[in-house]
N, CA and C atoms as a LAMMPS dump frame, in Angstrom:
ITEM: TIMESTEP
0
ITEM: NUMBER OF ATOMS
426
ITEM: BOX BOUNDS ff ff ff
-5.0000000000000000e+02 5.0000000000000000e+02
-5.0000000000000000e+02 5.0000000000000000e+02
-5.0000000000000000e+02 5.0000000000000000e+02
ITEM: ATOMS id mol type element x y z
1 1 1 N 463.734 315.329 96.114
2 1 2 C 464.928 315.116 95.295
3 1 3 C 464.498 314.622 93.924
4 2 1 N 464.922 315.317 92.916
5 2 2 C 464.573 314.956 91.544
6 2 3 C 465.463 313.815 91.06
7 3 1 N 464.889 312.972 90.203
8 3 2 C 465.676 311.922 89.569
9 3 3 C 465.372 311.905 88.077
10 4 1 N 465.847 310.892 87.388
11 4 2 C 465.736 310.804 85.933
12 4 3 C 464.282 310.814 85.476
13 5 1 N 463.388 310.257 86.265
14 5 2 C 461.985 310.151 85.877
15 5 3 C 461.225 311.472 86.031
16 6 1 N 461.801 312.448 86.69
17 6 2 C 461.124 313.712 86.973
18 6 3 C 461.438 314.827 85.973
19 7 1 N 462.381 314.606 85.072
20 7 2 C 462.758 315.649 84.11
21 7 3 C 462.574 315.131 82.691
22 8 1 N 462.513 316.054 81.747
23 8 2 C 462.399 315.66 80.346
24 8 3 C 463.671 314.945 79.908
25 9 1 N 463.49 313.875 79.165
26 9 2 C 464.627 313.09 78.705
27 9 3 C 465.568 313.882 77.822
28 10 1 N 465.02 314.728 76.952
29 10 2 C 465.87 315.496 76.039
30 10 3 C 466.75 316.491 76.8
31 11 1 N 466.198 317.1 77.849
32 11 2 C 467 318.04 78.64
33 11 3 C 468.124 317.31 79.375
34 12 1 N 467.795 316.141 79.915
35 12 2 C 468.799 315.366 80.646
36 12 3 C 469.896 314.882 79.709
37 13 1 N 469.534 314.426 78.526
38 13 2 C 470.527 313.929 77.572
39 13 3 C 471.459 315.051 77.118
40 14 1 N 470.916 316.244 76.877
41 14 2 C 471.761 317.382 76.471
42 14 3 C 472.755 317.732 77.57
43 15 1 N 472.265 317.786 78.81
44 15 2 C 473.15 318.145 79.925
45 15 3 C 474.204 317.065 80.159
46 16 1 N 473.805 315.803 80.08
47 16 2 C 474.753 314.706 80.293
48 16 3 C 475.786 314.656 79.172
49 17 1 N 475.366 314.953 77.939
50 17 2 C 476.31 314.957 76.814
51 17 3 C 477.4 315.999 77.029
52 18 1 N 477.031 317.167 77.524
53 18 2 C 478.02 318.216 77.791
54 18 3 C 479.017 317.768 78.863
55 19 1 N 478.526 317.084 79.902
56 19 2 C 479.414 316.62 80.971
57 19 3 C 480.3 315.468 80.502
58 20 1 N 479.777 314.606 79.606
59 20 2 C 480.546 313.449 79.152
60 20 3 C 481.669 313.833 78.185
61 21 1 N 481.605 315.019 77.608
62 21 2 C 482.646 315.448 76.67
63 21 3 C 484.03 315.434 77.313
64 22 1 N 484.089 315.728 78.592
65 22 2 C 485.379 315.757 79.278
66 22 3 C 485.928 314.39 79.625
67 23 1 N 485.047 313.389 79.813
68 23 2 C 485.52 312.09 80.269
69 23 3 C 485.535 311.02 79.188
70 24 1 N 484.955 311.301 78.026
71 24 2 C 484.921 310.314 76.948
72 24 3 C 485.648 310.849 75.722
73 25 1 N 486.148 309.928 74.909
74 25 2 C 486.861 310.3 73.688
75 25 3 C 486.083 309.785 72.49
76 26 1 N 485.826 310.681 71.548
77 26 2 C 485.112 310.299 70.332
78 26 3 C 486.07 309.537 69.418
79 27 1 N 485.694 308.326 68.962
80 27 2 C 486.593 307.585 68.074
81 27 3 C 486.685 308.242 66.698
82 28 1 N 487.78 307.969 66.008
83 28 2 C 488.019 308.587 64.702
84 28 3 C 487.019 308.122 63.646
85 29 1 N 486.583 306.873 63.742
86 29 2 C 485.721 306.33 62.69
87 29 3 C 484.312 306.918 62.696
88 30 1 N 483.908 307.584 63.753
89 30 2 C 482.522 308.035 63.883
90 30 3 C 482.158 309.095 62.844
91 31 1 N 483.136 309.792 62.294
92 31 2 C 482.862 310.794 61.261
93 31 3 C 482.607 310.19 59.894
94 32 1 N 482.822 308.865 59.754
95 32 2 C 482.739 308.229 58.445
96 32 3 C 481.718 307.102 58.361
97 33 1 N 481.058 306.742 59.457
98 33 2 C 480.126 305.611 59.436
99 33 3 C 478.704 306.079 59.711
100 34 1 N 477.754 305.342 59.13
101 34 2 C 476.353 305.591 59.413
102 34 3 C 476.016 304.916 60.737
103 35 1 N 474.939 305.338 61.373
104 35 2 C 474.552 304.739 62.645
105 35 3 C 473.678 303.51 62.454
106 36 1 N 473.327 303.181 61.217
107 36 2 C 472.549 301.983 60.939
108 36 3 C 472.329 301.821 59.45
109 37 1 N 471.831 300.647 59.057
110 37 2 C 471.6 300.355 57.645
111 37 3 C 470.454 301.18 57.077
112 38 1 N 469.593 301.687 57.943
113 38 2 C 468.442 302.466 57.491
114 38 3 C 468.788 303.919 57.183
115 39 1 N 469.966 304.353 57.547
116 39 2 C 470.375 305.74 57.32
117 39 3 C 471.066 305.879 55.963
118 40 1 N 470.927 307.053 55.365
119 40 2 C 471.582 307.297 54.088
120 40 3 C 472.926 307.995 54.254
121 41 1 N 473.08 308.749 55.336
122 41 2 C 474.305 309.521 55.534
123 41 3 C 474.808 309.369 56.967
124 42 1 N 476.02 309.852 57.173
125 42 2 C 476.586 309.854 58.525
126 42 3 C 475.853 310.924 59.349
127 43 1 N 475.892 310.856 60.667
128 43 2 C 475.207 311.866 61.491
129 43 3 C 475.755 313.273 61.244
130 44 1 N 474.868 314.251 61.181
131 44 2 C 475.256 315.645 60.937
132 44 3 C 475.817 316.32 62.182
133 45 1 N 475.327 315.91 63.346
134 45 2 C 475.708 316.547 64.602
135 45 3 C 477.152 316.196 64.961
136 46 1 N 478.027 317.176 65.159
137 46 2 C 479.4 316.863 65.545
138 46 3 C 479.497 316.243 66.937
139 47 1 N 478.476 316.444 67.761
140 47 2 C 478.455 315.866 69.108
141 47 3 C 477.62 314.588 69.166
142 48 1 N 477.403 313.938 68.035
143 48 2 C 476.574 312.726 67.986
144 48 3 C 477.034 311.672 68.986
145 49 1 N 478.338 311.458 69.076
146 49 2 C 478.881 310.419 69.954
147 49 3 C 478.502 310.668 71.417
148 50 1 N 478.601 311.9 71.84
149 50 2 C 478.324 312.222 73.237
150 50 3 C 476.824 312.21 73.528
151 51 1 N 476.025 312.652 72.568
152 51 2 C 474.576 312.626 72.74
153 51 3 C 474.083 311.185 72.798
154 52 1 N 474.596 310.339 71.904
155 52 2 C 474.194 308.928 71.918
156 52 3 C 474.672 308.248 73.2
157 53 1 N 475.858 308.606 73.677
158 53 2 C 476.378 308.034 74.928
159 53 3 C 475.492 308.412 76.104
160 54 1 N 475.093 309.671 76.164
161 54 2 C 474.222 310.12 77.247
162 54 3 C 472.859 309.446 77.157
163 55 1 N 472.358 309.278 75.956
164 55 2 C 471.073 308.623 75.763
165 55 3 C 471.136 307.153 76.175
166 56 1 N 472.22 306.476 75.835
167 56 2 C 472.388 305.074 76.23
168 56 3 C 472.519 304.967 77.744
169 57 1 N 473.241 305.889 78.363
170 57 2 C 473.369 305.887 79.82
171 57 3 C 471.998 306.042 80.477
172 58 1 N 471.163 306.917 79.938
173 58 2 C 469.806 307.095 80.464
174 58 3 C 468.973 305.833 80.265
175 59 1 N 469.108 305.176 79.122
176 59 2 C 468.361 303.944 78.862
177 59 3 C 468.787 302.827 79.817
178 60 1 N 470.075 302.746 80.119
179 60 2 C 470.55 301.741 81.072
180 60 3 C 469.983 302.027 82.457
181 61 1 N 469.914 303.308 82.828
182 61 2 C 469.336 303.704 84.119
183 61 3 C 467.87 303.266 84.197
184 62 1 N 467.11 303.54 83.151
185 62 2 C 465.678 303.287 83.165
186 62 3 C 465.346 301.81 82.96
187 63 1 N 465.989 301.156 81.989
188 63 2 C 465.607 299.809 81.582
189 63 3 C 466.589 298.716 81.962
190 64 1 N 467.655 299.039 82.685
191 64 2 C 468.692 298.054 82.979
192 64 3 C 468.184 296.895 83.804
193 65 1 N 468.731 295.712 83.672
194 65 2 C 469.825 295.353 82.773
195 65 3 C 469.37 295.301 81.312
196 66 1 N 470.21 295.821 80.445
197 66 2 C 469.884 295.909 79.024
198 66 3 C 471.157 295.638 78.225
199 67 1 N 470.981 295.1 77.012
200 67 2 C 472.123 294.75 76.189
201 67 3 C 472.111 295.451 74.845
202 68 1 N 473.074 295.096 74.022
203 68 2 C 473.234 295.712 72.711
204 68 3 C 472.022 295.428 71.825
205 69 1 N 471.497 294.218 71.874
206 69 2 C 470.398 293.842 71
207 69 3 C 469.148 294.688 71.231
208 70 1 N 468.785 294.901 72.472
209 70 2 C 467.609 295.728 72.779
210 70 3 C 467.83 297.176 72.362
211 71 1 N 469.043 297.674 72.545
212 71 2 C 469.331 299.046 72.158
213 71 3 C 469.407 299.209 70.645
214 72 1 N 469.833 298.162 69.94
215 72 2 C 469.801 298.225 68.477
216 72 3 C 468.365 298.405 67.996
217 73 1 N 467.43 297.71 68.625
218 73 2 C 466.018 297.86 68.278
219 73 3 C 465.528 299.244 68.663
220 74 1 N 465.93 299.733 69.816
221 74 2 C 465.487 301.034 70.32
222 74 3 C 465.931 302.177 69.411
223 75 1 N 467.163 302.127 68.9
224 75 2 C 467.699 303.208 68.085
225 75 3 C 467.511 302.989 66.582
226 76 1 N 466.893 301.891 66.196
227 76 2 C 466.61 301.643 64.788
228 76 3 C 465.412 302.456 64.328
229 77 1 N 465.129 302.41 63.027
230 77 2 C 463.967 303.107 62.489
231 77 3 C 463.578 302.464 61.157
232 78 1 N 462.641 303.101 60.462
233 78 2 C 462.163 302.542 59.204
234 78 3 C 463.204 302.689 58.1
235 79 1 N 463.286 301.659 57.278
236 79 2 C 464.115 301.755 56.078
237 79 3 C 463.197 302.09 54.914
238 80 1 N 463.564 303.135 54.191
239 80 2 C 462.751 303.583 53.068
240 80 3 C 463.031 302.715 51.846
241 81 1 N 461.967 302.18 51.25
242 81 2 C 462.083 301.378 50.036
243 81 3 C 461.309 302.066 48.92
244 82 1 N 461.743 301.878 47.703
245 82 2 C 461.058 302.488 46.572
246 82 3 C 459.849 301.678 46.127
247 83 1 N 459.977 300.368 46.103
248 83 2 C 458.945 299.539 45.508
249 83 3 C 458.016 298.918 46.551
250 84 1 N 458.564 298.406 47.631
251 84 2 C 457.721 297.72 48.61
252 84 3 C 457.645 298.486 49.915
253 85 1 N 456.903 297.931 50.856
254 85 2 C 456.628 298.641 52.106
255 85 3 C 457.883 298.888 52.938
256 86 1 N 457.789 299.869 53.796
257 86 2 C 458.878 300.203 54.718
258 86 3 C 458.883 299.192 55.859
259 87 1 N 460.072 298.838 56.328
260 87 2 C 460.215 297.896 57.424
261 87 3 C 461.188 298.463 58.451
262 88 1 N 461.022 298.024 59.695
263 88 2 C 461.921 298.462 60.756
264 88 3 C 463.268 297.772 60.592
265 89 1 N 464.328 298.541 60.731
266 89 2 C 465.685 298.029 60.659
267 89 3 C 466.4 298.43 61.938
268 90 1 N 467.108 297.481 62.523
269 90 2 C 467.823 297.785 63.758
270 90 3 C 469.058 298.632 63.48
271 91 1 N 469.434 299.426 64.463
272 91 2 C 470.629 300.269 64.344
273 91 3 C 471.879 299.407 64.402
274 92 1 N 473.003 299.987 64.042
275 92 2 C 474.274 299.273 64.09
276 92 3 C 474.705 299.008 65.527
277 93 1 N 475.298 297.856 65.763
278 93 2 C 475.683 297.473 67.117
279 93 3 C 477.081 297.896 67.511
280 94 1 N 477.931 298.21 66.554
281 94 2 C 479.313 298.558 66.849
282 94 3 C 479.4 299.845 67.662
283 95 1 N 478.621 300.838 67.28
284 95 2 C 478.631 302.111 68.002
285 95 3 C 478.152 301.897 69.437
286 96 1 N 477.096 301.12 69.598
287 96 2 C 476.542 300.875 70.934
288 96 3 C 477.54 300.128 71.805
289 97 1 N 478.181 299.094 71.263
290 97 2 C 479.133 298.338 72.078
291 97 3 C 480.376 299.164 72.419
292 98 1 N 480.805 300.041 71.511
293 98 2 C 481.939 300.916 71.82
294 98 3 C 481.57 301.936 72.904
295 99 1 N 480.346 302.422 72.858
296 99 2 C 479.885 303.337 73.908
297 99 3 C 479.805 302.606 75.24
298 100 1 N 479.323 301.366 75.218
299 100 2 C 479.307 300.561 76.443
300 100 3 C 480.711 300.443 77.027
301 101 1 N 481.7 300.193 76.183
302 101 2 C 483.08 300.057 76.65
303 101 3 C 483.573 301.332 77.32
304 102 1 N 483.267 302.466 76.711
305 102 2 C 483.727 303.733 77.291
306 102 3 C 482.982 304.062 78.585
307 103 1 N 481.677 303.765 78.641
308 103 2 C 480.924 304.02 79.872
309 103 3 C 481.385 303.094 80.999
310 104 1 N 481.773 301.859 80.651
311 104 2 C 482.324 300.952 81.66
312 104 3 C 483.677 301.443 82.15
313 105 1 N 484.502 301.97 81.256
314 105 2 C 485.813 302.502 81.645
315 105 3 C 485.654 303.715 82.555
316 106 1 N 484.57 304.491 82.365
317 106 2 C 484.301 305.654 83.212
318 106 3 C 483.569 305.266 84.49
319 107 1 N 483.319 303.976 84.693
320 107 2 C 482.628 303.429 85.881
321 107 3 C 481.204 303.95 86.036
322 108 1 N 480.528 304.225 84.915
323 108 2 C 479.141 304.669 84.98
324 108 3 C 478.164 303.509 84.82
325 109 1 N 478.606 302.447 84.136
326 109 2 C 477.807 301.224 84.029
327 109 3 C 478.726 300.04 84.284
328 110 1 N 478.136 298.873 84.522
329 110 2 C 478.928 297.652 84.666
330 110 3 C 478.201 296.506 83.983
331 111 1 N 478.974 295.505 83.63
332 111 2 C 478.451 294.351 82.906
333 111 3 C 478.082 293.251 83.892
334 112 1 N 476.889 292.695 83.726
335 112 2 C 476.454 291.552 84.518
336 112 3 C 476.073 290.43 83.562
337 113 1 N 475.622 289.298 84.104
338 113 2 C 475.226 288.177 83.253
339 113 3 C 473.993 288.51 82.42
340 114 1 N 473.125 289.36 82.929
341 114 2 C 471.883 289.683 82.224
342 114 3 C 471.991 290.913 81.334
343 115 1 N 473.081 291.646 81.403
344 115 2 C 473.252 292.843 80.588
345 115 3 C 473.953 293.935 81.371
346 116 1 N 473.936 295.141 80.829
347 116 2 C 474.576 296.27 81.494
348 116 3 C 473.608 296.897 82.495
349 117 1 N 474.129 297.269 83.65
350 117 2 C 473.35 297.959 84.677
351 117 3 C 474.107 299.204 85.101
352 118 1 N 473.373 300.134 85.671
353 118 2 C 473.966 301.391 86.122
354 118 3 C 474.702 301.159 87.442
355 119 1 N 475.83 301.812 87.605
356 119 2 C 476.566 301.724 88.863
357 119 3 C 476.077 302.839 89.79
358 120 1 N 476.39 302.756 91.071
359 120 2 C 476.023 303.856 91.969
360 120 3 C 476.611 305.198 91.524
361 121 1 N 477.809 305.177 90.961
362 121 2 C 478.433 306.405 90.456
363 121 3 C 477.64 306.956 89.268
364 122 1 N 477.186 306.09 88.372
365 122 2 C 476.389 306.523 87.224
366 122 3 C 475.03 307.037 87.642
367 123 1 N 474.427 306.363 88.623
368 123 2 C 473.129 306.808 89.127
369 123 3 C 473.254 308.175 89.781
370 124 1 N 474.297 308.375 90.553
371 124 2 C 474.537 309.656 91.205
372 124 3 C 474.762 310.757 90.161
373 125 1 N 475.519 310.446 89.113
374 125 2 C 475.791 311.395 88.036
375 125 3 C 474.485 311.882 87.406
376 126 1 N 473.603 310.958 87.044
377 126 2 C 472.344 311.341 86.398
378 126 3 C 471.38 312.011 87.372
379 127 1 N 471.358 311.565 88.619
380 127 2 C 470.465 312.184 89.601
381 127 3 C 470.883 313.628 89.908
382 128 1 N 472.19 313.88 89.977
383 128 2 C 472.659 315.25 90.214
384 128 3 C 472.29 316.165 89.051
385 129 1 N 472.456 315.652 87.826
386 129 2 C 472.061 316.441 86.659
387 129 3 C 470.562 316.703 86.661
388 130 1 N 469.778 315.706 87.046
389 130 2 C 468.321 315.87 87.104
390 130 3 C 467.931 316.924 88.126
391 131 1 N 468.628 316.92 89.242
392 131 2 C 468.348 317.91 90.276
393 131 3 C 468.679 319.315 89.78
394 132 1 N 469.814 319.463 89.08
395 132 2 C 470.185 320.767 88.518
396 132 3 C 469.148 321.239 87.501
397 133 1 N 468.691 320.338 86.656
398 133 2 C 467.72 320.697 85.618
399 133 3 C 466.39 321.094 86.238
400 134 1 N 465.913 320.311 87.192
401 134 2 C 464.618 320.622 87.812
402 134 3 C 464.706 321.888 88.655
403 135 1 N 465.877 322.168 89.24
404 135 2 C 466.042 323.394 90.021
405 135 3 C 466.117 324.627 89.141
406 136 1 N 466.722 324.476 87.966
407 136 2 C 466.866 325.632 87.081
408 136 3 C 465.579 325.981 86.356
409 137 1 N 464.692 324.989 86.163
410 137 2 C 463.439 325.248 85.459
411 137 3 C 462.282 325.474 86.41
412 138 1 N 462.504 325.248 87.7
413 138 2 C 461.462 325.532 88.674
414 138 3 C 460.441 324.44 88.848
415 139 1 N 460.801 323.186 88.582
416 139 2 C 459.873 322.086 88.803
417 139 3 C 459.964 321.033 87.745
418 140 1 N 459.06 320.087 87.834
419 140 2 C 459.053 318.96 86.907
420 140 3 C 458.592 319.416 85.522
421 141 1 N 459.174 318.814 84.503
422 141 2 C 458.858 319.172 83.126
423 141 3 C 458.088 318.083 82.39
424 142 1 N 457.633 317.103 83.077
425 142 2 C 457.001 315.981 82.401
426 142 3 C 455.588 316.257 82.029
Protein backbone atom coordinates (compact mmCIF):
# COMPACT_ATOMS: atom_id res chain seq x y z
CA UNK A 1 0.00 0.00 0.00
CA UNK A 2 1.46 3.30 -1.08
CA UNK A 3 1.47 6.32 1.20
CA UNK A 4 2.66 9.93 1.09
CA UNK A 5 6.31 8.94 1.49
CA UNK A 6 6.25 6.64 -1.57
CA UNK A 7 5.26 9.19 -4.24
CA UNK A 8 6.70 12.46 -5.49
CA UNK A 9 5.48 15.41 -3.47
CA UNK A 10 4.72 17.52 -6.54
CA UNK A 11 2.50 14.81 -8.04
CA UNK A 12 0.62 14.37 -4.77
CA UNK A 13 0.12 18.12 -4.32
CA UNK A 14 -1.26 18.51 -7.87
CA UNK A 15 -3.70 15.64 -7.40
CA UNK A 16 -4.79 16.83 -3.95
CA UNK A 17 -5.27 20.40 -5.23
CA UNK A 18 -7.68 19.13 -7.90
CA UNK A 19 -9.68 17.19 -5.29
CA UNK A 20 -9.73 20.12 -2.82
CA UNK A 21 -11.28 22.46 -5.40
CA UNK A 22 -14.68 20.92 -4.70
CA UNK A 23 -14.54 21.14 -0.91
CA UNK A 24 -12.72 24.44 -0.34
CA UNK A 25 -13.59 28.02 -1.28
CA UNK A 26 -10.95 30.46 -2.45
CA UNK A 27 -11.27 33.76 -0.54
CA UNK A 28 -11.77 36.97 -2.51
CA UNK A 29 -8.67 38.68 -1.15
CA UNK A 30 -6.26 36.07 -2.54
CA UNK A 31 -6.24 37.74 -5.98
CA UNK A 32 -4.90 40.97 -4.47
CA UNK A 33 -2.32 39.98 -1.82
CA UNK A 34 1.25 38.77 -2.01
CA UNK A 35 2.13 35.52 -0.25
CA UNK A 36 4.94 37.20 1.69
CA UNK A 37 7.06 40.32 2.11
CA UNK A 38 9.76 38.81 -0.10
CA UNK A 39 7.48 38.65 -3.14
CA UNK A 40 7.05 41.50 -5.60
CA UNK A 41 3.72 40.45 -7.09
CA UNK A 42 0.63 38.41 -6.31
CA UNK A 43 0.75 34.71 -7.32
CA UNK A 44 0.29 34.13 -11.07
CA UNK A 45 -1.36 30.72 -10.71
CA UNK A 46 -5.17 30.99 -10.51
CA UNK A 47 -5.17 27.77 -8.46
CA UNK A 48 -2.58 29.07 -5.96
CA UNK A 49 -4.98 28.72 -3.02
CA UNK A 50 -5.70 25.07 -3.69
CA UNK A 51 -2.08 24.17 -4.43
CA UNK A 52 -0.91 25.85 -1.23
CA UNK A 53 -3.72 24.12 0.71
CA UNK A 54 -2.69 20.72 -0.63
CA UNK A 55 0.95 21.46 0.14
CA UNK A 56 0.12 22.50 3.71
CA UNK A 57 -1.99 19.36 4.16
CA UNK A 58 1.00 17.26 3.04
CA UNK A 59 3.32 19.14 5.42
CA UNK A 60 0.94 18.51 8.33
CA UNK A 61 0.89 14.80 7.40
CA UNK A 62 4.68 14.58 7.29
CA UNK A 63 5.75 16.99 10.06
CA UNK A 64 2.70 17.25 12.33
CA UNK A 65 2.11 18.59 14.88
CA UNK A 66 3.07 21.82 13.14
CA UNK A 67 1.97 25.44 13.44
CA UNK A 68 1.80 28.65 11.46
CA UNK A 69 5.26 29.80 12.52
CA UNK A 70 7.08 26.74 11.17
CA UNK A 71 5.13 26.90 7.93
CA UNK A 72 5.90 30.61 7.54
CA UNK A 73 9.58 29.65 7.61
CA UNK A 74 8.99 26.72 5.25
CA UNK A 75 7.23 28.83 2.59
CA UNK A 76 9.46 31.89 2.94
CA UNK A 77 12.41 32.67 0.67
CA UNK A 78 15.16 35.19 0.05
CA UNK A 79 14.36 38.87 -0.11
CA UNK A 80 16.25 40.60 -2.89
CA UNK A 81 18.12 43.75 -1.82
CA UNK A 82 19.93 46.20 -4.05
CA UNK A 83 22.69 47.32 -1.72
CA UNK A 84 23.21 44.66 0.94
CA UNK A 85 23.07 40.89 1.14
CA UNK A 86 19.94 38.83 0.63
CA UNK A 87 18.24 37.50 3.76
CA UNK A 88 15.56 34.90 4.39
CA UNK A 89 12.11 36.34 4.97
CA UNK A 90 9.22 34.33 6.32
CA UNK A 91 6.02 34.00 4.31
CA UNK A 92 2.81 35.71 5.36
CA UNK A 93 0.86 33.98 8.12
CA UNK A 94 -2.65 35.09 7.20
CA UNK A 95 -2.89 32.80 4.18
CA UNK A 96 -1.59 29.84 6.19
CA UNK A 97 -3.98 30.39 9.09
CA UNK A 98 -6.95 30.80 6.72
CA UNK A 99 -6.00 27.55 5.00
CA UNK A 100 -5.77 25.88 8.41
CA UNK A 101 -9.32 27.08 9.16
CA UNK A 102 -10.68 25.65 5.93
CA UNK A 103 -8.84 22.33 6.34
CA UNK A 104 -10.22 22.07 9.89
CA UNK A 105 -13.74 22.78 8.61
CA UNK A 106 -13.26 19.96 6.06
CA UNK A 107 -12.13 17.65 8.94
CA UNK A 108 -8.76 16.96 7.29
CA UNK A 109 -6.69 18.38 10.16
CA UNK A 110 -7.39 19.21 13.80
CA UNK A 111 -5.91 21.59 16.33
CA UNK A 112 -4.07 20.30 19.39
CA UNK A 113 -2.02 22.01 22.10
CA UNK A 114 1.20 21.40 20.17
CA UNK A 115 -0.10 22.41 16.72
CA UNK A 116 -2.14 21.03 13.85
CA UNK A 117 -2.18 17.28 13.22
CA UNK A 118 -3.71 15.19 10.48
CA UNK A 119 -7.02 13.48 11.19
CA UNK A 120 -7.75 9.89 10.15
CA UNK A 121 -9.97 11.30 7.38
CA UNK A 122 -7.11 13.50 6.12
CA UNK A 123 -4.64 10.64 6.29
CA UNK A 124 -7.02 8.41 4.35
CA UNK A 125 -7.54 11.17 1.74
CA UNK A 126 -3.80 11.53 1.08
CA UNK A 127 -3.10 7.78 1.22
CA UNK A 128 -5.82 7.06 -1.36
CA UNK A 129 -4.39 9.72 -3.67
CA UNK A 130 -0.91 8.26 -3.18
CA UNK A 131 -2.18 4.83 -4.08
CA UNK A 132 -3.84 6.18 -7.25
CA UNK A 133 -0.65 8.00 -8.26
CA UNK A 134 1.65 5.03 -7.64
CA UNK A 135 -0.77 2.71 -9.47
CA UNK A 136 -1.03 4.98 -12.49
CA UNK A 137 2.74 5.42 -12.83
CA UNK A 138 3.61 1.80 -12.17
CA UNK A 139 5.61 2.16 -8.95
CA UNK A 140 7.42 4.50 -6.66
CA UNK A 141 8.68 7.78 -8.09
CA UNK A 142 11.14 8.75 -5.41
